[in-house]
C-alpha positions, 0 to 999 in steps of 0.5 A, spaced: 827 238 626 828 231 623 835 230 621 832 229 614 829 236 614 836 239 616 839 237 610 846 236 609 850 239 603 849 233 598 841 234 599 841 228 603 840 227 611 845 231 616 850 226 616 853 229 622 847 229 627 848 221 627 853 217 632 853 211 627 853 211 619 851 204 617 851 202 610 848 195 608 852 192 603 848 186 599 854 185 594 849 187 589 849 192 583 845 197 587 849 197 593 855 199 590 852 205 587 849 206 594 856 206 597 859 211 592 854 216 593 853 215 600 861 215 601 861 222 597 856 225 602 860 222 608 866 225 606 863 232 604 860 232 611 867 230 614 864 224 618 867 218 614 870 216 621 863 214 623 862 209 618 861 202 619 859 198 613 855 191 614 853 185 610 848 180 612 851 174 610 846 169 607 851 163 607 850 158 602 844 161 600 847 167 596 851 167 590 858 164 591 864 165 588 866 161 581 871 159 577 870 160 569 875 158 564 880 159 569 878 166 571 875 166 579 869 171 580 868 173 587 861 171 590 857 177 594 860 176 601 867 178 598 864 183 593 860 187 599 867 187 602 870 190 596 865 195 595 866 197 602 874 198 601 873 201 594 870 207 597 874 208 603 872 204 609 878 201 613 877 193 613 876 193 621 870 197 620 866 192 615 863 187 618 860 181 616 854 178 620 849 172 620 844 169 624 847 163 628 845 157 632 849 152 637 853 147 634 855 140 635 861 142 639 858 147 643 860 153 639 856 157 634 855 156 627 851 159 622 843 158 622 841 158 614 835 162 612 832 155 609 833 152 616 829 157 619 824 156 613 824 148 614 823 149 622 817 155 621 813 151 616 812 156 611 816 160 605 816 167 606 810 171 602 809 178 600 804 179 606 809 175 610 816 177 608 819 174 615 826 173 611 828 180 611 828 181 618 830 174 620 836 174 615 838 181 614 835 187 618 834 183 625 841 180 624 844 187 623 840 191 628 843 185 633 850 187 631 849 194 633 847 192 640 854 192 643 856 199 640 849 202 642 850 200 650 857 203 650 855 210 647 848 210 650 852 210 657 857 215 654 852 220 651 847 219 656 841 219 650 839 215 645 844 213 640 843 216 633 844 211 627 843 212 620 841 205 616 843 206 609 841 202 603 841 201 596 834 200 594 831 203 588 824 204 586 824 200 579 825 194 583 818 193 585 811 197 587 813 196 595 820 199 594 817 205 590 812 206 595 818 206 601 820 213 602 827 215 601 828 217 608 824 215 614 825 213 622 824 205 623 826 205 630 825 209 636 826 208 643 830 210 650 837 207 647 837 208 640 833 212 634 834 209 627 833 212 621 833 209 614 836 213 608 835 210 600 840 215 597 839 211 590 832 210 590 830 214 584 836 211 580 834 207 574 837 200 572 840 203 566 843 208 570 846 203 575 849 199 569 852 205 566 855 207 572 858 200 573 861 200 566 867 204 569 866 202 577 872 201 581 869 194 583 866 189 579 859 186 579 857 179 581 858 174 575 850 172 576 848 178 572 851 176 566 849 170 561 856 167 563 861 170 568 865 175 565 860 176 559 859 183 561 852 183 557 847 183 563 843 177 560 843 173 567 839 174 573 836 181 574 837 181 581 842 179 586 839 177 593 838 170 595 840 165 589 833 162 590 828 168 592 821 167 592 820 175 590 824 174 584 821 174 577 820 167 573 825 168 569 830 169 574 828 163 578 828 159 572 835 161 571 837 160 578 834 153 578 839 151 572 845 155 576 844 151 582 840 145 581 842 142 588 840 148 592 833 148 588 833 140 590 834 142 597 828 147 597 824 142 594 825 137 599 823 142 604 817 144 600 815 136 599 815 135 607 812 141 609 806 141 604 807 149 603 809 152 596 815 156 594 811 161 592 803 162 592 803 161 584 809 156 583 812 150 587 819 149 586 818 142 584 814 145 578 820 150 577 825 145 576 821 141 571 820 148 567 827 149 567 829 143 564 823 142 559 820 149 557 826 153 554 828 157 560 835 161 559 841 157 559 844 157 565 851 158 562 855 155 569 852 150 574 855 151 581 857 144 584 855 146 591 859 140 593 863 143 599 862 142 607 858 148 607 853 145 603 853 139 607 852 142 613 846 146 610 843 139 608 844 136 615 841 143 618 835 143 614 833 135 615 834 136 622 829 141 622 824 137 618 824 132 623 820 136 628 813 139 627 813 146 624 811 152 628 806 154 623 801 150 619 802 151 611 795 153 609 797 160 607 800 157 600 795 152 599 791 154 592 787 149 588 790 151 582 797 153 580 799 156 573 799 151 568 805 149 563 804 153 557 811 153 554 813 158 560 809 164 556 812 169 561 819 168 558 817 170 552 
């Protein structure tokens, strides 16, 4: 019988049957709700000590902290840490992980997803969303390896891991089709199940929960930081995500123009388009001229981390791409009609 069929007292999987309970925190509004629901189940099952939370950091590509009218608002990495702590996970059991590469002095340094896109030669697509494994799932899975190796020797059987995520059906058709519980990996060393405890929560319910939540939500959801109006970005993943809505992308381009320009540099050198229907160079023009939402705040992106990202990306662009960008080439793209999609 699967762990899901042997349901625990809260109606989810039998949490006591797992050796590691691993919630994945993006720092977004849904991961906070997920953490609240999941930790309530973990407390009911008496297994809070098996919880280790993870944040797969996107570095410069994720929403950073900002200061607006003298008030500092945390970025998503900091919010992920706050979400973990707010629901009872000790600080030493919240891990921020990222993909790395050798640095100039021989030490490891973060390898950005945009660097990978520049090296690969193609942007992620709905039919090929390699970014999700490269920057998120694969990085967390690798972080489990030392624990899996140790527990596998001690237990003499595959290590059972429950990956818990805050994905919801309302976010899109691919997530609507995704089962609330499934096995995503099974081999002689580990068995990994995935649980989506807030899959059926509506966006309205998530926002209502945040009205009295013990943690803040990311500033980018509002028209300006602190407004509390939910009139900013509708989702909080990569600041410039190819799977985001047109309105979100135009708002993000306005909020992070230097990052958008770096994406455009990759697009121009590789010949691939940011999306099959939109080039980011066109989105930059539309954001400036077609009645896009006012950004409310502009991130300077002028620190050493951004400079390092520029250097990484440009070094990758000097080499031949691993793939030719023929997936994204189309004879016609959406013409400028005053950004009708925004109305």
